[in-house]
All heavy atoms as TSV, in Angstrom:
chain	resi	resn	atom	element	x	y	z
A	1	MET	N	N	-28.953	-17.851	3.944
A	1	MET	CA	C	-27.657	-18.515	3.850
A	1	MET	C	C	-26.714	-17.759	2.908
A	1	MET	O	O	-25.562	-17.568	3.240
A	1	MET	CB	C	-27.885	-19.953	3.375
A	1	MET	CG	C	-26.631	-20.751	3.283
A	1	MET	SD	S	-26.043	-21.137	4.927
A	1	MET	CE	C	-24.840	-22.323	4.558
A	2	ARG	N	N	-27.215	-17.338	1.748
A	2	ARG	CA	C	-26.370	-16.615	0.804
A	2	ARG	C	C	-25.952	-15.261	1.362
A	2	ARG	O	O	-24.853	-14.799	1.121
A	2	ARG	CB	C	-27.103	-16.396	-0.515
A	2	ARG	CG	C	-27.093	-17.594	-1.386
A	2	ARG	CD	C	-27.636	-17.245	-2.729
A	2	ARG	NE	N	-27.192	-18.229	-3.679
A	2	ARG	CZ	C	-27.752	-18.442	-4.829
A	2	ARG	NH1	N	-28.801	-17.733	-5.182
A	2	ARG	NH2	N	-27.280	-19.356	-5.639
A	3	LYS	N	N	-26.865	-14.654	2.102
A	3	LYS	CA	C	-26.565	-13.352	2.681
A	3	LYS	C	C	-25.429	-13.468	3.698
A	3	LYS	O	O	-24.529	-12.633	3.735
A	3	LYS	CB	C	-27.817	-12.780	3.350
A	3	LYS	CG	C	-27.758	-11.327	3.616
A	3	LYS	CD	C	-29.110	-10.835	4.094
A	3	LYS	CE	C	-29.149	-9.330	4.105
A	3	LYS	NZ	N	-30.438	-8.815	4.502
A	4	ALA	N	N	-25.443	-14.510	4.498
A	4	ALA	CA	C	-24.382	-14.731	5.478
A	4	ALA	C	C	-23.053	-15.015	4.783
A	4	ALA	O	O	-22.002	-14.529	5.215
A	4	ALA	CB	C	-24.745	-15.886	6.404
A	5	ALA	N	N	-23.087	-15.789	3.709
A	5	ALA	CA	C	-21.860	-16.097	2.966
A	5	ALA	C	C	-21.295	-14.829	2.332
A	5	ALA	O	O	-20.072	-14.605	2.351
A	5	ALA	CB	C	-22.136	-17.139	1.898
A	6	LYS	N	N	-22.165	-13.993	1.789
A	6	LYS	CA	C	-21.728	-12.745	1.179
A	6	LYS	C	C	-21.127	-11.815	2.233
A	6	LYS	O	O	-20.094	-11.191	2.015
A	6	LYS	CB	C	-22.900	-12.053	0.492
A	6	LYS	CG	C	-22.509	-10.831	-0.314
A	6	LYS	CD	C	-23.715	-10.168	-0.914
A	6	LYS	CE	C	-23.996	-10.774	-2.266
A	6	LYS	NZ	N	-25.030	-10.033	-3.014
A	7	ARG	N	N	-21.752	-11.753	3.393
A	7	ARG	CA	C	-21.265	-10.908	4.479
A	7	ARG	C	C	-19.903	-11.408	4.982
A	7	ARG	O	O	-19.002	-10.618	5.234
A	7	ARG	CB	C	-22.282	-10.896	5.625
A	7	ARG	CG	C	-22.179	-9.672	6.477
A	7	ARG	CD	C	-23.255	-9.613	7.534
A	7	ARG	NE	N	-24.584	-9.778	6.983
A	7	ARG	CZ	C	-25.599	-10.362	7.613
A	7	ARG	NH1	N	-25.443	-10.827	8.828
A	7	ARG	NH2	N	-26.778	-10.457	7.040
A	8	THR	N	N	-19.762	-12.720	5.102
A	8	THR	CA	C	-18.493	-13.297	5.538
A	8	THR	C	C	-17.393	-13.026	4.522
A	8	THR	O	O	-16.274	-12.666	4.894
A	8	THR	CB	C	-18.647	-14.815	5.757
A	8	THR	OG1	O	-19.678	-15.037	6.712
A	8	THR	CG2	C	-17.354	-15.433	6.237
A	9	LYS	N	N	-17.714	-13.174	3.255
A	9	LYS	CA	C	-16.736	-12.927	2.201
A	9	LYS	C	C	-16.295	-11.464	2.207
A	9	LYS	O	O	-15.104	-11.168	2.092
A	9	LYS	CB	C	-17.344	-13.279	0.845
A	9	LYS	CG	C	-16.393	-13.170	-0.300
A	9	LYS	CD	C	-17.046	-13.612	-1.587
A	9	LYS	CE	C	-16.120	-13.473	-2.757
A	9	LYS	NZ	N	-16.755	-13.890	-4.004
A	10	ARG	N	N	-17.247	-10.559	2.383
A	10	ARG	CA	C	-16.923	-9.135	2.435
A	10	ARG	C	C	-16.043	-8.815	3.646
A	10	ARG	O	O	-15.080	-8.067	3.556
A	10	ARG	CB	C	-18.202	-8.305	2.471
A	10	ARG	CG	C	-17.964	-6.827	2.427
A	10	ARG	CD	C	-19.238	-6.032	2.329
A	10	ARG	NE	N	-20.299	-6.638	3.109
A	10	ARG	CZ	C	-21.588	-6.472	2.886
A	10	ARG	NH1	N	-21.991	-5.717	1.893
A	10	ARG	NH2	N	-22.493	-7.040	3.638
A	11	PHE	N	N	-16.373	-9.422	4.799
A	11	PHE	CA	C	-15.569	-9.217	6.004
A	11	PHE	C	C	-14.144	-9.709	5.793
A	11	PHE	O	O	-13.182	-9.014	6.145
A	11	PHE	CB	C	-16.191	-9.934	7.205
A	11	PHE	CG	C	-15.282	-9.969	8.400
A	11	PHE	CD1	C	-15.129	-8.849	9.190
A	11	PHE	CD2	C	-14.559	-11.107	8.711
A	11	PHE	CE1	C	-14.273	-8.869	10.276
A	11	PHE	CE2	C	-13.711	-11.143	9.791
A	11	PHE	CZ	C	-13.563	-10.016	10.585
A	12	LEU	N	N	-13.987	-10.901	5.235
A	12	LEU	CA	C	-12.654	-11.463	5.013
A	12	LEU	C	C	-11.843	-10.622	4.029
A	12	LEU	O	O	-10.639	-10.430	4.207
A	12	LEU	CB	C	-12.749	-12.907	4.541
A	12	LEU	CG	C	-13.235	-13.906	5.590
A	12	LEU	CD1	C	-13.433	-15.277	4.957
A	12	LEU	CD2	C	-12.279	-13.975	6.757
A	13	ARG	N	N	-12.500	-10.105	2.993
A	13	ARG	CA	C	-11.816	-9.258	2.016
A	13	ARG	C	C	-11.312	-7.976	2.680
A	13	ARG	O	O	-10.168	-7.572	2.489
A	13	ARG	CB	C	-12.756	-8.913	0.867
A	13	ARG	CG	C	-12.051	-8.289	-0.303
A	13	ARG	CD	C	-12.959	-7.970	-1.478
A	13	ARG	NE	N	-13.866	-9.045	-1.814
A	13	ARG	CZ	C	-15.199	-8.916	-1.902
A	13	ARG	NH1	N	-15.772	-7.764	-1.674
A	13	ARG	NH2	N	-15.953	-9.935	-2.224
A	14	ARG	N	N	-12.168	-7.341	3.490
A	14	ARG	CA	C	-11.759	-6.122	4.194
A	14	ARG	C	C	-10.673	-6.412	5.219
A	14	ARG	O	O	-9.743	-5.619	5.390
A	14	ARG	CB	C	-12.961	-5.488	4.892
A	14	ARG	CG	C	-13.905	-4.833	3.935
A	14	ARG	CD	C	-15.053	-4.215	4.672
A	14	ARG	NE	N	-15.990	-3.602	3.741
A	14	ARG	CZ	C	-17.166	-3.151	4.071
A	14	ARG	NH1	N	-17.574	-3.229	5.325
A	14	ARG	NH2	N	-17.950	-2.607	3.171
A	15	PHE	N	N	-10.794	-7.537	5.904
A	15	PHE	CA	C	-9.784	-7.916	6.881
A	15	PHE	C	C	-8.435	-8.111	6.205
A	15	PHE	O	O	-7.410	-7.616	6.675
A	15	PHE	CB	C	-10.207	-9.194	7.617
A	15	PHE	CG	C	-9.179	-9.701	8.581
A	15	PHE	CD1	C	-8.999	-9.073	9.798
A	15	PHE	CD2	C	-8.395	-10.802	8.263
A	15	PHE	CE1	C	-8.042	-9.544	10.688
A	15	PHE	CE2	C	-7.452	-11.271	9.142
A	15	PHE	CZ	C	-7.266	-10.639	10.361
A	16	TRP	N	N	-8.416	-8.833	5.078
A	16	TRP	CA	C	-7.177	-9.094	4.354
A	16	TRP	C	C	-6.569	-7.788	3.838
A	16	TRP	O	O	-5.358	-7.586	3.898
A	16	TRP	CB	C	-7.412	-10.075	3.211
A	16	TRP	CG	C	-6.152	-10.433	2.505
A	16	TRP	CD1	C	-5.801	-10.135	1.229
A	16	TRP	CD2	C	-5.040	-11.153	3.057
A	16	TRP	NE1	N	-4.554	-10.623	0.945
A	16	TRP	CE2	C	-4.066	-11.253	2.051
A	16	TRP	CE3	C	-4.784	-11.721	4.297
A	16	TRP	CZ2	C	-2.856	-11.888	2.254
A	16	TRP	CZ3	C	-3.575	-12.362	4.489
A	16	TRP	CH2	C	-2.632	-12.430	3.472
A	17	ARG	N	N	-7.420	-6.880	3.335
A	17	ARG	CA	C	-6.938	-5.583	2.875
A	17	ARG	C	C	-6.304	-4.806	4.026
A	17	ARG	O	O	-5.256	-4.188	3.878
A	17	ARG	CB	C	-8.080	-4.773	2.275
A	17	ARG	CG	C	-7.595	-3.502	1.601
A	17	ARG	CD	C	-8.710	-2.669	1.007
A	17	ARG	NE	N	-9.771	-3.456	0.416
A	17	ARG	CZ	C	-11.063	-3.147	0.496
A	17	ARG	NH1	N	-11.448	-2.085	1.151
A	17	ARG	NH2	N	-11.963	-3.905	-0.067
A	18	GLY	N	N	-6.916	-4.850	5.203
A	18	GLY	CA	C	-6.371	-4.188	6.377
A	18	GLY	C	C	-5.029	-4.768	6.799
A	18	GLY	O	O	-4.113	-4.025	7.158
A	19	VAL	N	N	-4.909	-6.089	6.742
A	19	VAL	CA	C	-3.635	-6.735	7.090
A	19	VAL	C	C	-2.549	-6.317	6.108
A	19	VAL	O	O	-1.419	-6.013	6.504
A	19	VAL	CB	C	-3.787	-8.274	7.124
A	19	VAL	CG1	C	-2.440	-8.959	7.187
A	19	VAL	CG2	C	-4.649	-8.687	8.295
A	20	ARG	N	N	-2.869	-6.278	4.818
A	20	ARG	CA	C	-1.882	-5.878	3.808
A	20	ARG	C	C	-1.459	-4.427	3.996
A	20	ARG	O	O	-0.287	-4.096	3.860
A	20	ARG	CB	C	-2.451	-6.064	2.406
A	20	ARG	CG	C	-2.543	-7.530	2.005
A	20	ARG	CD	C	-2.887	-7.697	0.552
A	20	ARG	NE	N	-1.715	-7.355	-0.236
A	20	ARG	CZ	C	-1.745	-6.544	-1.283
A	20	ARG	NH1	N	-2.856	-5.991	-1.678
A	20	ARG	NH2	N	-0.648	-6.283	-1.945
A	21	GLU	N	N	-2.410	-3.539	4.313
A	21	GLU	CA	C	-2.062	-2.138	4.537
A	21	GLU	C	C	-1.233	-1.981	5.806
A	21	GLU	O	O	-0.289	-1.201	5.842
A	21	GLU	CB	C	-3.322	-1.286	4.592
A	21	GLU	CG	C	-3.971	-1.123	3.233
A	21	GLU	CD	C	-5.277	-0.360	3.290
A	21	GLU	OE1	O	-5.638	0.145	4.375
A	21	GLU	OE2	O	-5.931	-0.278	2.240
A	22	TRP	N	N	-1.583	-2.696	6.855
A	22	TRP	CA	C	-0.855	-2.620	8.112
A	22	TRP	C	C	0.589	-3.090	7.945
A	22	TRP	O	O	1.514	-2.499	8.490
A	22	TRP	CB	C	-1.574	-3.449	9.177
A	22	TRP	CG	C	-0.806	-3.558	10.446
A	22	TRP	CD1	C	-0.686	-2.619	11.422
A	22	TRP	CD2	C	-0.023	-4.677	10.867
A	22	TRP	NE1	N	0.115	-3.089	12.429
A	22	TRP	CE2	C	0.537	-4.350	12.114
A	22	TRP	CE3	C	0.246	-5.919	10.312
A	22	TRP	CZ2	C	1.354	-5.224	12.804
A	22	TRP	CZ3	C	1.058	-6.788	11.004
A	22	TRP	CH2	C	1.598	-6.433	12.235
A	23	SER	N	N	0.794	-4.148	7.175
A	23	SER	CA	C	2.138	-4.701	7.007
A	23	SER	C	C	2.959	-3.941	5.970
A	23	SER	O	O	4.162	-4.148	5.877
A	23	SER	CB	C	2.052	-6.170	6.594
A	23	SER	OG	O	1.533	-6.271	5.282
A	24	GLY	N	N	2.329	-3.081	5.181
A	24	GLY	CA	C	3.049	-2.333	4.157
A	24	GLY	C	C	3.075	-3.029	2.816
A	24	GLY	O	O	3.681	-2.541	1.868
A	25	ASP	N	N	2.418	-4.163	2.708
A	25	ASP	CA	C	2.417	-4.931	1.470
A	25	ASP	C	C	1.611	-4.237	0.370
A	25	ASP	O	O	1.881	-4.427	-0.804
A	25	ASP	CB	C	1.856	-6.325	1.735
A	25	ASP	CG	C	2.082	-7.272	0.586
A	25	ASP	OD1	O	3.156	-7.179	-0.053
A	25	ASP	OD2	O	1.208	-8.106	0.322
A	26	ALA	N	N	0.662	-3.409	0.739
A	26	ALA	CA	C	-0.195	-2.731	-0.230
A	26	ALA	C	C	0.303	-1.321	-0.540
A	26	ALA	O	O	-0.427	-0.522	-1.113
A	26	ALA	CB	C	-1.629	-2.680	0.281
A	27	ALA	N	N	1.524	-1.007	-0.185
A	27	ALA	CA	C	2.044	0.351	-0.369
A	27	ALA	C	C	2.075	0.747	-1.848
A	27	ALA	O	O	1.747	1.883	-2.190
A	27	ALA	CB	C	3.429	0.471	0.238
A	28	TYR	N	N	2.447	-0.165	-2.720
A	28	TYR	CA	C	2.526	0.176	-4.142
A	28	TYR	C	C	1.135	0.446	-4.720
A	28	TYR	O	O	0.961	1.386	-5.490
A	28	TYR	CB	C	3.232	-0.937	-4.929
A	28	TYR	CG	C	3.445	-0.565	-6.378
A	28	TYR	CD1	C	4.330	0.449	-6.725
A	28	TYR	CD2	C	2.760	-1.214	-7.393
A	28	TYR	CE1	C	4.529	0.806	-8.040
A	28	TYR	CE2	C	2.955	-0.868	-8.716
A	28	TYR	CZ	C	3.843	0.143	-9.040
A	28	TYR	OH	O	4.036	0.513	-10.345
A	29	GLU	N	N	0.147	-0.349	-4.336
A	29	GLU	CA	C	-1.211	-0.117	-4.812
A	29	GLU	C	C	-1.738	1.226	-4.314
A	29	GLU	O	O	-2.412	1.948	-5.048
A	29	GLU	CB	C	-2.151	-1.244	-4.373
A	29	GLU	CG	C	-1.917	-2.554	-5.094
A	29	GLU	CD	C	-0.832	-3.398	-4.462
A	29	GLU	OE1	O	-0.287	-3.000	-3.410
A	29	GLU	OE2	O	-0.519	-4.453	-5.033
A	30	THR	N	N	-1.419	1.574	-3.079
A	30	THR	CA	C	-1.822	2.865	-2.527
A	30	THR	C	C	-1.138	3.998	-3.292
A	30	THR	O	O	-1.761	5.016	-3.600
A	30	THR	CB	C	-1.458	2.943	-1.034
A	30	THR	OG1	O	-2.048	1.835	-0.363
A	30	THR	CG2	C	-1.936	4.226	-0.412
A	31	TYR	N	N	0.119	3.811	-3.612
A	31	TYR	CA	C	0.868	4.792	-4.394
A	31	TYR	C	C	0.221	4.996	-5.772
A	31	TYR	O	O	0.048	6.133	-6.222
A	31	TYR	CB	C	2.318	4.322	-4.536
A	31	TYR	CG	C	3.116	5.002	-5.621
A	31	TYR	CD1	C	3.592	6.295	-5.458
A	31	TYR	CD2	C	3.422	4.332	-6.803
A	31	TYR	CE1	C	4.329	6.909	-6.448
A	31	TYR	CE2	C	4.160	4.936	-7.789
A	31	TYR	CZ	C	4.619	6.233	-7.612
A	31	TYR	OH	O	5.344	6.836	-8.598
A	32	LEU	N	N	-0.155	3.914	-6.425
A	32	LEU	CA	C	-0.781	4.028	-7.744
A	32	LEU	C	C	-2.125	4.742	-7.670
A	32	LEU	O	O	-2.456	5.551	-8.547
A	32	LEU	CB	C	-0.958	2.643	-8.368
A	32	LEU	CG	C	0.319	1.946	-8.824
A	32	LEU	CD1	C	-0.016	0.560	-9.370
A	32	LEU	CD2	C	1.055	2.771	-9.859
A	33	ARG	N	N	-2.906	4.449	-6.630
A	33	ARG	CA	C	-4.194	5.140	-6.474
A	33	ARG	C	C	-3.981	6.634	-6.251
A	33	ARG	O	O	-4.705	7.456	-6.802
A	33	ARG	CB	C	-4.983	4.551	-5.313
A	33	ARG	CG	C	-5.745	3.305	-5.665
A	33	ARG	CD	C	-6.790	2.976	-4.628
A	33	ARG	NE	N	-6.253	2.879	-3.280
A	33	ARG	CZ	C	-5.819	1.759	-2.718
A	33	ARG	NH1	N	-5.847	0.635	-3.391
A	33	ARG	NH2	N	-5.356	1.763	-1.482
A	34	ALA	N	N	-2.982	7.000	-5.465
A	34	ALA	CA	C	-2.702	8.415	-5.215
A	34	ALA	C	C	-2.208	9.103	-6.484
A	34	ALA	O	O	-2.566	10.251	-6.755
A	34	ALA	CB	C	-1.668	8.555	-4.103
A	35	LYS	N	N	-1.387	8.430	-7.268
A	35	LYS	CA	C	-0.896	8.998	-8.525
A	35	LYS	C	C	-2.033	9.221	-9.505
A	35	LYS	O	O	-2.049	10.207	-10.221
A	35	LYS	CB	C	0.136	8.076	-9.171
A	35	LYS	CG	C	1.521	8.206	-8.644
A	35	LYS	CD	C	2.049	9.576	-8.887
A	35	LYS	CE	C	3.321	9.528	-9.667
A	35	LYS	NZ	N	3.990	10.813	-9.731
A	36	ALA	N	N	-2.988	8.303	-9.540
A	36	ALA	CA	C	-4.112	8.423	-10.457
A	36	ALA	C	C	-4.989	9.618	-10.093
A	36	ALA	O	O	-5.551	10.276	-10.967
A	36	ALA	CB	C	-4.942	7.147	-10.452
A	37	CYS	N	N	-5.094	9.924	-8.814
A	37	CYS	CA	C	-5.929	11.050	-8.375
A	37	CYS	C	C	-5.290	12.389	-8.705
A	37	CYS	O	O	-5.982	13.335	-9.047
A	37	CYS	CB	C	-6.169	10.968	-6.863
A	37	CYS	SG	S	-7.222	9.602	-6.396
A	38	HIS	N	N	-3.971	12.494	-8.601
A	38	HIS	CA	C	-3.301	13.777	-8.777
A	38	HIS	C	C	-3.016	14.117	-10.230
A	38	HIS	O	O	-3.000	15.280	-10.601
A	38	HIS	CB	C	-1.997	13.819	-7.973
A	38	HIS	CG	C	-2.238	13.790	-6.514
A	38	HIS	ND1	N	-2.840	14.817	-5.846
A	38	HIS	CD2	C	-1.994	12.844	-5.584
A	38	HIS	CE1	C	-2.938	14.526	-4.566
A	38	HIS	NE2	N	-2.428	13.313	-4.382
A	39	ARG	N	N	-2.753	13.131	-11.047
A	39	ARG	CA	C	-2.496	13.330	-12.477
A	39	ARG	C	C	-1.458	14.421	-12.746
A	39	ARG	O	O	-1.636	15.268	-13.597
A	39	ARG	CB	C	-3.779	13.663	-13.210
A	39	ARG	CG	C	-4.853	12.640	-13.039
A	39	ARG	CD	C	-5.441	12.299	-14.368
A	39	ARG	NE	N	-6.579	11.426	-14.163
A	39	ARG	CZ	C	-6.606	10.172	-14.548
A	39	ARG	NH1	N	-5.604	9.657	-15.157
A	39	ARG	NH2	N	-7.655	9.433	-14.344
A	40	ASP	N	N	-0.373	14.412	-11.995
A	40	ASP	CA	C	0.674	15.399	-12.227
A	40	ASP	C	C	1.606	14.939	-13.345
A	40	ASP	O	O	1.469	13.862	-13.890
A	40	ASP	CB	C	1.456	15.688	-10.946
A	40	ASP	CG	C	2.022	14.423	-10.323
A	40	ASP	OD1	O	1.774	13.335	-10.873
A	40	ASP	OD2	O	2.700	14.532	-9.304
A	41	SER	N	N	2.554	15.775	-13.685
A	41	SER	CA	C	3.421	15.478	-14.826
A	41	SER	C	C	4.563	14.518	-14.485
A	41	SER	O	O	5.285	14.099	-15.367
A	41	SER	CB	C	4.002	16.780	-15.381
A	41	SER	OG	O	4.773	17.414	-14.386
A	42	CYS	N	N	4.744	14.189	-13.218
A	42	CYS	CA	C	5.808	13.257	-12.830
A	42	CYS	C	C	5.472	11.847	-13.314
A	42	CYS	O	O	4.314	11.445	-13.335
A	42	CYS	CB	C	5.980	13.224	-11.312
A	42	CYS	SG	S	6.490	14.787	-10.624
A	43	ARG	N	N	6.501	11.120	-13.672
A	43	ARG	CA	C	6.257	9.761	-14.159
A	43	ARG	C	C	5.990	8.815	-12.987
A	43	ARG	O	O	6.430	9.042	-11.870
A	43	ARG	CB	C	7.427	9.268	-14.992
A	43	ARG	CG	C	8.667	8.930	-14.211
A	43	ARG	CD	C	9.742	8.389	-15.145
A	43	ARG	NE	N	10.859	7.891	-14.408
A	43	ARG	CZ	C	10.979	6.637	-13.973
A	43	ARG	NH1	N	10.030	5.774	-14.217
A	43	ARG	NH2	N	12.040	6.254	-13.292
A	44	THR	N	N	5.265	7.774	-13.259
A	44	THR	CA	C	4.931	6.775	-12.251
A	44	THR	C	C	6.062	5.758	-12.163
A	44	THR	O	O	6.553	5.268	-13.175
A	44	THR	CB	C	3.627	6.052	-12.638
A	44	THR	OG1	O	2.609	7.026	-12.799
A	44	THR	CG2	C	3.211	5.070	-11.581
A	45	LEU	N	N	6.462	5.450	-10.952
A	45	LEU	CA	C	7.527	4.467	-10.736
A	45	LEU	C	C	6.997	3.059	-10.923
A	45	LEU	O	O	5.839	2.778	-10.612
A	45	LEU	CB	C	8.084	4.597	-9.317
A	45	LEU	CG	C	8.724	5.923	-8.932
A	45	LEU	CD1	C	9.094	5.901	-7.460
A	45	LEU	CD2	C	9.931	6.207	-9.776
A	46	GLY	N	N	7.845	2.189	-11.411
A	46	GLY	CA	C	7.499	0.776	-11.499
A	46	GLY	C	C	7.632	0.133	-10.124
A	46	GLY	O	O	8.147	0.746	-9.183
A	47	PRO	N	N	7.173	-1.105	-9.968
A	47	PRO	CA	C	7.236	-1.763	-8.663
A	47	PRO	C	C	8.653	-1.857	-8.091
A	47	PRO	O	O	8.870	-1.598	-6.905
A	47	PRO	CB	C	6.665	-3.144	-8.918
A	47	PRO	CG	C	5.869	-3.026	-10.151
A	47	PRO	CD	C	6.495	-1.931	-10.953
A	48	ALA	N	N	9.635	-2.192	-8.918
A	48	ALA	CA	C	11.013	-2.320	-8.425
A	48	ALA	C	C	11.573	-0.956	-8.034
A	48	ALA	O	O	12.233	-0.819	-7.000
A	48	ALA	CB	C	11.892	-2.966	-9.482
A	49	GLU	N	N	11.308	0.062	-8.852
A	49	GLU	CA	C	11.776	1.410	-8.540
A	49	GLU	C	C	11.115	1.939	-7.267
A	49	GLU	O	O	11.762	2.597	-6.455
A	49	GLU	CB	C	11.477	2.360	-9.695
A	49	GLU	CG	C	12.230	2.061	-10.960
A	49	GLU	CD	C	11.709	2.862	-12.124
A	49	GLU	OE1	O	10.470	2.994	-12.259
A	49	GLU	OE2	O	12.540	3.368	-12.890
A	50	PHE	N	N	9.836	1.652	-7.118
A	50	PHE	CA	C	9.120	2.078	-5.915
A	50	PHE	C	C	9.720	1.435	-4.673
A	50	PHE	O	O	9.915	2.098	-3.656
A	50	PHE	CB	C	7.639	1.714	-6.031
A	50	PHE	CG	C	6.838	2.085	-4.818
A	50	PHE	CD1	C	6.452	3.386	-4.593
A	50	PHE	CD2	C	6.486	1.118	-3.893
A	50	PHE	CE1	C	5.728	3.725	-3.464
A	50	PHE	CE2	C	5.763	1.444	-2.762
A	50	PHE	CZ	C	5.380	2.756	-2.553
A	51	TYR	N	N	10.040	0.161	-4.756
A	51	TYR	CA	C	10.637	-0.556	-3.629
A	51	TYR	C	C	11.976	0.062	-3.233
A	51	TYR	O	O	12.231	0.315	-2.050
A	51	TYR	CB	C	10.808	-2.034	-3.999
A	51	TYR	CG	C	11.508	-2.850	-2.948
A	51	TYR	CD1	C	10.872	-3.167	-1.757
A	51	TYR	CD2	C	12.802	-3.297	-3.139
A	51	TYR	CE1	C	11.507	-3.915	-0.781
A	51	TYR	CE2	C	13.448	-4.044	-2.173
A	51	TYR	CZ	C	12.791	-4.349	-0.996
A	51	TYR	OH	O	13.432	-5.071	-0.030
A	52	VAL	N	N	12.823	0.347	-4.213
A	52	VAL	CA	C	14.129	0.949	-3.933
A	52	VAL	C	C	13.950	2.347	-3.354
A	52	VAL	O	O	14.644	2.733	-2.407
A	52	VAL	CB	C	15.000	0.971	-5.210
A	52	VAL	CG1	C	16.253	1.808	-5.017
A	52	VAL	CG2	C	15.358	-0.433	-5.627
A	53	ASP	N	N	13.009	3.106	-3.884
A	53	ASP	CA	C	12.739	4.442	-3.370
A	53	ASP	C	C	12.266	4.392	-1.920
A	53	ASP	O	O	12.696	5.201	-1.088
A	53	ASP	CB	C	11.690	5.138	-4.246
A	53	ASP	CG	C	11.460	6.563	-3.818
A	53	ASP	OD1	O	12.441	7.335	-3.777
A	53	ASP	OD2	O	10.298	6.908	-3.512
A	54	GLN	N	N	11.412	3.434	-1.597
A	54	GLN	CA	C	10.947	3.277	-0.220
A	54	GLN	C	C	12.114	2.939	0.709
A	54	GLN	O	O	12.205	3.474	1.811
A	54	GLN	CB	C	9.900	2.169	-0.118
A	54	GLN	CG	C	8.567	2.510	-0.721
A	54	GLN	CD	C	7.837	3.530	0.102
A	54	GLN	OE1	O	7.938	4.715	-0.130
A	54	GLN	NE2	N	7.090	3.058	1.068
A	55	LEU	N	N	12.988	2.050	0.283
A	55	LEU	CA	C	14.155	1.693	1.096
A	55	LEU	C	C	15.072	2.893	1.307
A	55	LEU	O	O	15.546	3.141	2.420
A	55	LEU	CB	C	14.939	0.553	0.452
A	55	LEU	CG	C	14.318	-0.829	0.532
A	55	LEU	CD1	C	15.194	-1.830	-0.210
A	55	LEU	CD2	C	14.112	-1.260	1.958
A	56	ASN	N	N	15.326	3.642	0.242
A	56	ASN	CA	C	16.180	4.814	0.361
A	56	ASN	C	C	15.564	5.849	1.299
A	56	ASN	O	O	16.266	6.449	2.112
A	56	ASN	CB	C	16.438	5.452	-1.003
A	56	ASN	CG	C	17.372	4.625	-1.842
A	56	ASN	OD1	O	18.161	3.846	-1.324
A	56	ASN	ND2	N	17.273	4.777	-3.153
A	57	ARG	N	N	14.275	6.057	1.181
A	57	ARG	CA	C	13.603	7.022	2.042
A	57	ARG	C	C	13.631	6.570	3.499
A	57	ARG	O	O	13.805	7.378	4.405
A	57	ARG	CB	C	12.157	7.197	1.579
A	57	ARG	CG	C	11.667	8.582	1.808
A	57	ARG	CD	C	10.285	8.836	1.269
A	57	ARG	NE	N	10.064	8.259	-0.045
A	57	ARG	CZ	C	8.880	7.857	-0.474
A	57	ARG	NH1	N	7.831	7.945	0.305
A	57	ARG	NH2	N	8.739	7.362	-1.678
A	58	ARG	N	N	13.465	5.301	3.730
A	58	ARG	CA	C	13.421	4.778	5.094
A	58	ARG	C	C	14.782	4.823	5.773
A	58	ARG	O	O	14.893	5.141	6.954
A	58	ARG	CB	C	12.915	3.341	5.081
A	58	ARG	CG	C	12.797	2.739	6.473
A	58	ARG	CD	C	12.257	1.348	6.434
A	58	ARG	NE	N	10.905	1.366	5.889
A	58	ARG	CZ	C	10.335	0.328	5.296
A	58	ARG	NH1	N	10.974	-0.797	5.167
A	58	ARG	NH2	N	9.117	0.435	4.812
A	59	TYR	N	N	15.845	4.513	5.041
A	59	TYR	CA	C	17.165	4.375	5.660
A	59	TYR	C	C	18.122	5.531	5.368
A	59	TYR	O	O	19.288	5.458	5.732
A	59	TYR	CB	C	17.801	3.052	5.244
A	59	TYR	CG	C	17.007	1.879	5.752
A	59	TYR	CD1	C	16.351	1.019	4.879
A	59	TYR	CD2	C	16.881	1.652	7.116
A	59	TYR	CE1	C	15.609	-0.052	5.355
A	59	TYR	CE2	C	16.139	0.592	7.601
A	59	TYR	CZ	C	15.510	-0.253	6.716
A	59	TYR	OH	O	14.765	-1.299	7.185
A	60	SER	N	N	17.665	6.588	4.741
A	60	SER	CA	C	18.559	7.708	4.453
A	60	SER	C	C	18.706	8.651	5.643
A	60	SER	O	O	19.652	9.423	5.700
A	60	SER	CB	C	18.054	8.492	3.234
A	60	SER	OG	O	16.817	9.094	3.533
A	61	ARG	N	N	17.807	8.618	6.582
A	61	ARG	CA	C	17.872	9.467	7.783
A	61	ARG	C	C	18.518	8.699	8.921
A	61	ARG	O	O	18.351	7.497	9.040
A	61	ARG	CB	C	16.461	9.888	8.195
A	61	ARG	CG	C	15.725	10.673	7.158
A	61	ARG	CD	C	14.358	11.061	7.673
A	61	ARG	NE	N	13.552	9.926	8.077
A	61	ARG	CZ	C	12.646	9.317	7.309
A	61	ARG	NH1	N	12.456	9.746	6.102
A	61	ARG	NH2	N	11.967	8.295	7.764
A	62	PRO	N	N	19.221	9.417	9.788
A	62	PRO	CA	C	19.776	8.729	10.952
A	62	PRO	C	C	18.661	8.334	11.923
A	62	PRO	O	O	17.727	9.106	12.163
A	62	PRO	CB	C	20.709	9.765	11.588
A	62	PRO	CG	C	20.273	11.070	11.037
A	62	PRO	CD	C	19.617	10.809	9.727
A	63	HIS	N	N	18.745	7.159	12.473
A	63	HIS	CA	C	17.758	6.664	13.433
A	63	HIS	C	C	18.462	6.480	14.769
A	63	HIS	O	O	19.273	5.564	14.925
A	63	HIS	CB	C	17.160	5.347	12.963
A	63	HIS	CG	C	16.329	5.492	11.739
A	63	HIS	ND1	N	15.446	4.567	11.323
A	63	HIS	CD2	C	16.259	6.477	10.816
A	63	HIS	CE1	C	14.862	4.948	10.218
A	63	HIS	NE2	N	15.352	6.114	9.884
A	64	ARG	N	N	18.145	7.332	15.683
A	64	ARG	CA	C	18.777	7.257	16.992
A	64	ARG	C	C	17.714	7.296	18.068
A	64	ARG	O	O	16.672	7.921	17.925
A	64	ARG	CB	C	19.706	8.450	17.208
A	64	ARG	CG	C	20.831	8.487	16.230
A	64	ARG	CD	C	21.763	9.649	16.571
A	64	ARG	NE	N	22.572	9.911	15.398
A	64	ARG	CZ	C	22.668	11.076	14.808
A	64	ARG	NH1	N	22.029	12.117	15.284
A	64	ARG	NH2	N	23.399	11.227	13.748
A	65	CYS	N	N	17.997	6.651	19.135
A	65	CYS	CA	C	17.066	6.692	20.254
A	65	CYS	C	C	17.385	7.850	21.199
A	65	CYS	O	O	16.550	8.281	21.966
A	65	CYS	CB	C	17.054	5.377	21.018
A	65	CYS	SG	S	18.622	5.022	21.837
A	66	CYS	N	N	18.627	8.336	21.175
A	66	CYS	CA	C	19.031	9.371	22.116
A	66	CYS	C	C	19.607	10.583	21.425
A	66	CYS	O	O	20.196	10.533	20.418
A	66	CYS	CB	C	20.077	8.824	23.075
A	66	CYS	SG	S	19.522	7.337	23.899
């Protein structure tokens, strides 16, 4: 019984993580993990700065279908 509960809990945790990554909600956490791995001299953006940077990056290019 405990093994099944543990397996279900692990599945739900992975499922929720996948939903957050798919929707873009986990983008800041992913950014922090990548920054920690590279350890470069650039400063780390705060959550609000990261959000504005993402918006600027997304909407600074023209989006056309034709």
